[in-house]
Residue frames as a rotation matrix with the C-alpha (Angstrom) as fourth column:
UNK 1
0.954 0.300 -0.012 -29.46
-0.002 0.048 0.999 -15.01
0.300 -0.953 0.046 -36.41
UNK 2
0.290 -0.909 0.300 -26.28
-0.851 -0.388 -0.353 -14.11
0.438 -0.153 -0.886 -34.53
UNK 3
0.294 -0.306 -0.906 -24.02
0.224 0.943 -0.246 -16.91
0.929 -0.131 0.346 -33.41
UNK 4
0.990 -0.052 0.133 -23.07
-0.141 -0.184 0.973 -17.39
-0.026 -0.981 -0.190 -29.80
UNK 5
0.293 -0.951 -0.101 -19.37
-0.066 0.086 -0.994 -16.87
0.954 0.298 -0.038 -29.15
UNK 6
-0.373 -0.517 -0.770 -17.14
0.771 0.290 -0.568 -16.89
0.517 -0.805 0.291 -26.14
UNK 7
0.659 0.739 0.136 -19.27
0.503 -0.569 0.651 -14.99
0.559 -0.361 -0.747 -23.68
UNK 8
0.474 -0.567 -0.674 -16.24
0.724 -0.184 0.664 -14.28
-0.501 -0.803 0.324 -21.51
UNK 9
-0.585 -0.691 0.425 -14.63
0.807 -0.445 0.388 -12.37
-0.079 0.570 0.818 -24.37
UNK 10
-0.037 0.668 0.743 -17.75
0.501 -0.632 0.592 -10.24
0.865 0.394 -0.311 -24.74
UNK 11
0.813 0.324 -0.484 -17.89
0.569 -0.267 0.778 -9.56
0.123 -0.907 -0.402 -21.02
UNK 12
-0.009 -0.918 -0.395 -14.23
0.811 -0.238 0.535 -8.52
-0.585 -0.316 0.747 -21.03
UNK 13
-0.599 -0.222 0.769 -14.72
0.731 -0.543 0.413 -6.30
0.326 0.810 0.488 -24.11
UNK 14
0.362 0.807 0.466 -17.75
0.413 -0.588 0.696 -4.52
0.835 -0.059 -0.546 -22.66
UNK 15
0.741 -0.100 -0.664 -16.17
0.653 -0.123 0.747 -4.21
-0.157 -0.987 -0.026 -19.23
UNK 16
-0.294 -0.949 -0.115 -12.98
0.841 -0.314 0.441 -2.70
-0.455 0.033 0.890 -20.63
UNK 17
-0.458 0.154 0.875 -14.82
0.644 -0.621 0.447 -0.35
0.612 0.769 0.185 -22.95
UNK 18
0.620 0.752 0.222 -16.78
0.323 -0.502 0.802 0.97
0.715 -0.426 -0.554 -20.00
UNK 19
-0.189 -0.808 0.558 -13.63
-0.373 -0.466 -0.802 1.38
0.909 -0.359 -0.213 -17.94
UNK 20
0.669 0.487 0.561 -14.88
-0.716 0.218 0.664 -0.99
0.200 -0.846 0.494 -15.26
UNK 21
-0.521 -0.848 0.095 -12.46
-0.830 0.477 -0.288 -3.19
0.199 -0.229 -0.953 -13.33
UNK 22
-0.368 0.340 -0.866 -13.19
0.087 0.939 0.332 -6.82
0.926 0.047 -0.375 -12.58
UNK 23
-0.862 -0.004 -0.508 -13.48
0.507 0.054 -0.860 -5.79
0.031 -0.999 -0.044 -8.94
UNK 24
-0.761 0.605 -0.237 -16.10
-0.528 -0.788 -0.315 -3.15
-0.377 -0.114 0.919 -9.72
UNK 25
-0.311 0.646 -0.697 -18.05
-0.681 0.360 0.638 -5.57
0.663 0.673 0.328 -11.94
UNK 26
-0.569 0.052 -0.821 -17.95
0.424 0.874 -0.238 -8.19
0.705 -0.483 -0.519 -9.19
UNK 27
-0.924 0.189 -0.331 -19.16
0.223 -0.435 -0.872 -5.66
-0.309 -0.880 0.360 -6.62
UNK 28
-0.606 0.705 -0.369 -21.97
-0.768 -0.639 0.040 -4.36
-0.208 0.308 0.928 -8.84
UNK 29
-0.179 0.524 -0.833 -23.13
-0.632 0.587 0.505 -7.84
0.754 0.617 0.226 -9.92
UNK 30
0.467 0.323 0.823 -22.83
-0.873 0.313 0.373 -9.56
-0.137 -0.893 0.429 -6.55
UNK 31
0.929 -0.251 -0.272 -20.41
0.133 0.913 -0.385 -12.11
0.345 0.321 0.882 -7.99
UNK 32
0.616 -0.768 -0.176 -16.85
0.291 0.015 0.957 -12.85
-0.732 -0.641 0.232 -6.93
UNK 33
0.385 -0.614 -0.690 -13.81
-0.816 -0.576 0.058 -11.34
-0.432 0.540 -0.722 -8.61
UNK 34
-0.592 -0.621 0.513 -12.48
-0.371 0.775 0.511 -14.87
-0.715 0.112 -0.690 -9.01
UNK 35
0.042 0.702 0.711 -15.64
0.546 0.580 -0.605 -15.90
-0.837 0.414 -0.359 -10.89
UNK 36
0.843 0.248 -0.477 -15.51
-0.177 -0.709 -0.683 -12.86
-0.507 0.660 -0.554 -13.20
UNK 37
-0.006 -0.950 -0.313 -11.81
-0.872 -0.148 0.466 -13.48
-0.489 0.276 -0.827 -13.89
UNK 38
-0.595 -0.188 0.782 -12.38
0.006 0.971 0.239 -17.17
-0.804 0.147 -0.576 -14.61
UNK 39
0.415 0.855 0.312 -15.36
0.444 0.109 -0.889 -16.40
-0.794 0.507 -0.335 -16.84
UNK 40
0.747 -0.168 -0.644 -13.34
-0.522 -0.748 -0.410 -13.94
-0.413 0.642 -0.646 -18.91
UNK 41
-0.235 -0.968 -0.086 -10.38
-0.875 0.172 0.452 -16.33
-0.423 0.182 -0.888 -19.27
UNK 42
-0.749 -0.053 0.661 -12.17
-0.009 0.998 0.070 -19.61
-0.663 0.046 -0.747 -19.96
UNK 43
-0.715 0.451 -0.535 -14.13
-0.681 -0.274 0.679 -20.36
0.160 0.850 0.502 -23.11
UNK 44
-0.528 0.502 -0.685 -15.99
0.094 0.836 0.540 -23.39
0.844 0.221 -0.489 -21.76
UNK 45
-0.965 0.224 0.134 -17.81
-0.188 -0.239 -0.953 -21.77
-0.181 -0.945 0.273 -18.83
UNK 46
-0.421 0.904 -0.076 -21.35
0.684 0.371 0.628 -22.96
0.595 0.213 -0.775 -18.22
UNK 47
-0.997 0.016 -0.073 -23.12
0.029 -0.821 -0.571 -19.77
-0.069 -0.571 0.818 -17.14
UNK 48
-0.300 0.954 -0.016 -26.76
0.891 0.274 -0.362 -19.43
-0.341 -0.122 -0.932 -16.13
UNK 49
-0.093 0.376 0.922 -28.99
0.644 -0.684 0.344 -16.78
0.760 0.625 -0.179 -17.61
UNK 50
0.866 0.394 -0.308 -29.49
0.474 -0.451 0.756 -15.45
0.159 -0.801 -0.577 -14.08
UNK 51
0.190 -0.896 -0.401 -25.73
0.663 -0.184 0.726 -14.86
-0.724 -0.403 0.559 -13.78
UNK 52
-0.540 -0.353 0.764 -25.59
0.830 -0.371 0.415 -13.25
0.137 0.859 0.493 -17.24
UNK 53
0.434 0.775 0.459 -28.45
0.585 -0.630 0.511 -10.97
0.685 0.047 -0.727 -16.22
UNK 54
0.758 -0.212 -0.617 -26.52
0.521 -0.373 0.768 -9.89
-0.393 -0.903 -0.172 -13.12
UNK 55
-0.299 -0.953 0.039 -23.44
0.732 -0.204 0.650 -9.10
-0.612 0.223 0.759 -15.20
UNK 56
-0.384 0.226 0.895 -25.41
0.781 -0.438 0.446 -7.27
0.493 0.870 -0.008 -17.90
UNK 57
0.712 0.702 0.024 -27.36
0.556 -0.584 0.591 -5.25
0.428 -0.408 -0.807 -15.33
UNK 58
0.448 -0.628 -0.636 -24.13
0.604 -0.311 0.733 -4.29
-0.659 -0.713 0.240 -13.57
UNK 59
-0.666 -0.733 0.137 -22.76
0.566 -0.377 0.733 -2.98
-0.486 0.566 0.666 -16.88
UNK 60
-0.064 0.775 -0.628 -26.13
-0.143 -0.630 -0.763 -1.48
-0.988 0.041 0.152 -17.82
UNK 61
-0.666 -0.077 -0.742 -26.32
-0.746 0.054 0.664 -3.37
-0.011 0.996 -0.093 -21.10
UNK 62
0.490 0.868 -0.083 -28.71
-0.871 0.492 0.000 -6.02
0.041 0.072 0.997 -22.37
UNK 63
0.188 -0.352 0.917 -28.06
-0.340 0.853 0.397 -9.68
-0.921 -0.386 0.041 -21.72
UNK 64
0.880 0.208 0.427 -28.43
0.303 0.447 -0.842 -10.31
-0.366 0.870 0.330 -25.46
UNK 65
0.774 -0.626 -0.096 -25.38
-0.559 -0.604 -0.568 -8.15
0.297 0.493 -0.818 -26.12
UNK 66
0.100 -0.766 0.635 -23.25
-0.842 0.274 0.464 -10.52
-0.530 -0.581 -0.618 -24.04
UNK 67
-0.002 -0.046 0.999 -24.09
0.100 0.994 0.046 -13.48
-0.995 0.100 0.003 -26.27
UNK 68
0.933 0.356 -0.056 -24.13
0.000 -0.154 -0.988 -11.90
-0.361 0.922 -0.144 -29.73
UNK 69
-0.025 -0.952 0.306 -21.28
0.589 0.233 0.774 -12.43
-0.808 0.199 0.555 -32.17
UNK 70
0.676 0.201 0.709 -21.34
0.701 -0.472 -0.535 -9.30
0.227 0.859 -0.460 -34.25
UNK 71
-0.243 -0.897 -0.368 -18.03
0.946 -0.303 0.115 -7.47
-0.215 -0.320 0.922 -34.10
UNK 72
-0.673 0.017 0.739 -19.36
0.377 -0.852 0.363 -4.45
0.636 0.523 0.567 -35.98
UNK 73
0.394 0.895 0.211 -22.45
0.146 -0.287 0.947 -4.18
0.907 -0.342 -0.244 -33.76
UNK 74
0.550 -0.257 -0.795 -20.32
0.834 0.220 0.506 -4.73
0.045 -0.941 0.335 -30.67
UNK 75
-0.560 -0.828 0.028 -17.88
0.828 -0.560 -0.013 -1.98
0.027 0.016 1.000 -31.65
UNK 76
-0.444 0.489 0.751 -20.69
0.096 -0.807 0.583 0.45
0.891 0.331 0.311 -32.38
UNK 77
0.583 0.805 -0.110 -22.63
0.176 0.007 0.984 -0.41
0.793 -0.594 -0.138 -29.28
UNK 78
0.008 -0.640 -0.768 -19.58
0.977 0.170 -0.131 -0.16
0.215 -0.749 0.627 -27.02
UNK 79
-0.895 -0.340 0.289 -19.44
0.307 -0.939 -0.153 3.61
0.323 -0.048 0.945 -27.46
UNK 80
-0.157 0.927 0.340 -23.19
-0.301 -0.373 0.878 3.92
0.941 0.036 0.338 -27.16
UNK 81
0.551 0.357 -0.754 -23.21
0.507 0.574 0.643 1.74
0.663 -0.737 0.136 -24.06
UNK 82
-0.456 -0.763 -0.459 -20.37
0.869 -0.269 -0.416 3.72
0.194 -0.588 0.785 -22.55
UNK 83
-0.776 0.249 0.580 -22.38
-0.143 -0.964 0.222 6.90
0.614 0.089 0.784 -23.07
UNK 84
0.295 0.951 -0.093 -25.49
-0.178 0.150 0.973 5.33
0.939 -0.270 0.214 -21.52
UNK 85
0.246 -0.285 -0.926 -23.45
0.838 0.542 0.056 3.98
0.486 -0.790 0.373 -18.62
UNK 86
-0.799 -0.601 -0.022 -22.00
0.548 -0.714 -0.436 7.42
0.246 -0.361 0.900 -17.94
UNK 87
-0.492 0.694 0.526 -25.42
-0.376 -0.714 0.591 9.08
0.785 0.093 0.612 -18.17
UNK 88
0.492 0.710 -0.504 -26.95
0.124 0.516 0.848 6.54
0.862 -0.480 0.166 -15.77
UNK 89
-0.061 -0.623 -0.780 -24.09
0.931 0.247 -0.270 7.15
0.361 -0.742 0.565 -13.33
UNK 90
-0.824 -0.283 0.491 -24.79
0.200 -0.956 -0.215 10.89
0.531 -0.079 0.844 -13.19
UNK 91
-0.685 0.648 -0.333 -27.21
0.108 -0.362 -0.926 12.87
-0.720 -0.671 0.178 -11.09
UNK 92
-0.068 0.733 0.677 -30.55
0.881 0.363 -0.305 12.76
-0.469 0.576 -0.670 -13.00
UNK 93
0.792 0.371 -0.484 -30.63
0.165 -0.895 -0.415 16.51
-0.587 0.249 -0.770 -13.64
UNK 94
-0.057 -0.896 -0.441 -27.03
-0.589 -0.326 0.739 16.53
-0.806 0.302 -0.509 -14.90
UNK 95
-0.632 -0.137 0.763 -27.74
0.363 0.817 0.448 13.48
-0.685 0.560 -0.467 -17.05
UNK 96
0.407 0.867 0.289 -30.75
0.750 -0.136 -0.648 15.21
-0.522 0.480 -0.705 -18.58
UNK 97
0.665 -0.243 -0.707 -28.67
-0.348 -0.938 -0.005 18.30
-0.661 0.249 -0.707 -19.39
UNK 98
-0.443 -0.895 0.055 -25.90
-0.431 0.266 0.862 16.17
-0.786 0.358 -0.504 -20.89
UNK 99
-0.363 0.389 0.847 -28.38
0.677 0.734 -0.047 14.12
-0.640 0.556 -0.530 -22.94
UNK 100
0.726 0.656 -0.208 -29.97
0.383 -0.636 -0.670 17.31
-0.571 0.407 -0.713 -24.24
UNK 101
0.295 -0.714 -0.635 -26.56
-0.640 -0.641 0.423 18.68
-0.709 0.281 -0.646 -25.26
UNK 102
-0.659 -0.530 0.534 -25.69
-0.029 0.727 0.686 15.41
-0.751 0.437 -0.494 -27.01
UNK 103
0.084 0.784 0.614 -29.01
0.804 0.312 -0.507 15.43
-0.589 0.536 -0.604 -28.88
UNK 104
0.785 0.131 -0.605 -28.33
-0.130 -0.921 -0.367 19.00
-0.606 0.367 -0.706 -30.02
UNK 105
-0.226 -0.950 -0.214 -24.91
-0.620 -0.030 0.784 17.93
-0.751 0.310 -0.582 -31.25
UNK 106
-0.524 0.113 0.844 -26.45
0.478 0.859 0.182 15.01
-0.704 0.499 -0.504 -33.15
UNK 107
0.589 0.803 0.097 -28.96
0.584 -0.339 -0.738 17.38
-0.559 0.491 -0.668 -34.77
UNK 108
0.520 -0.482 -0.705 -26.13
-0.527 -0.831 0.180 19.73
-0.672 0.278 -0.686 -35.75
UNK 109
-0.578 -0.761 0.296 -24.17
-0.274 0.522 0.808 16.87
-0.769 0.386 -0.510 -37.30
UNK 110
-0.135 0.626 0.768 -27.24
0.751 0.571 -0.333 15.74
-0.647 0.531 -0.547 -39.26
UNK 111
0.763 0.492 -0.418 -27.73
0.186 -0.787 -0.588 19.27
-0.619 0.372 -0.692 -40.59
UNK 112
0.112 -0.817 -0.566 -24.20
-0.665 -0.485 0.568 19.38
-0.738 0.313 -0.598 -42.02
UNK 113
-0.373 -0.241 0.896 -24.72
0.310 0.878 0.365 16.32
-0.874 0.414 -0.253 -44.21
């Protein structure tokens, strides 16, 4: 079972990997910039699951990812989450075309193994 680590560090890591500013995260989550900043800087924050859900939803990741302590999984999922975030930000038809192209690329890579 994964250990819980400094949630603020995870939030900062995901936010940065997605290229989201604290201001944008605050806007998308309905929280204040000051709260986001304090949460990322302080290791002893007492955060409700409701607040974590708001933050995770704003970054389009699962709440569980914010509390897991798996560096390898976090590094892998950061790229995947960035891709998902970008796809969700696109027009649905463009996102579908991009997803199809990515799936074709994945199939091509598998074939070369």
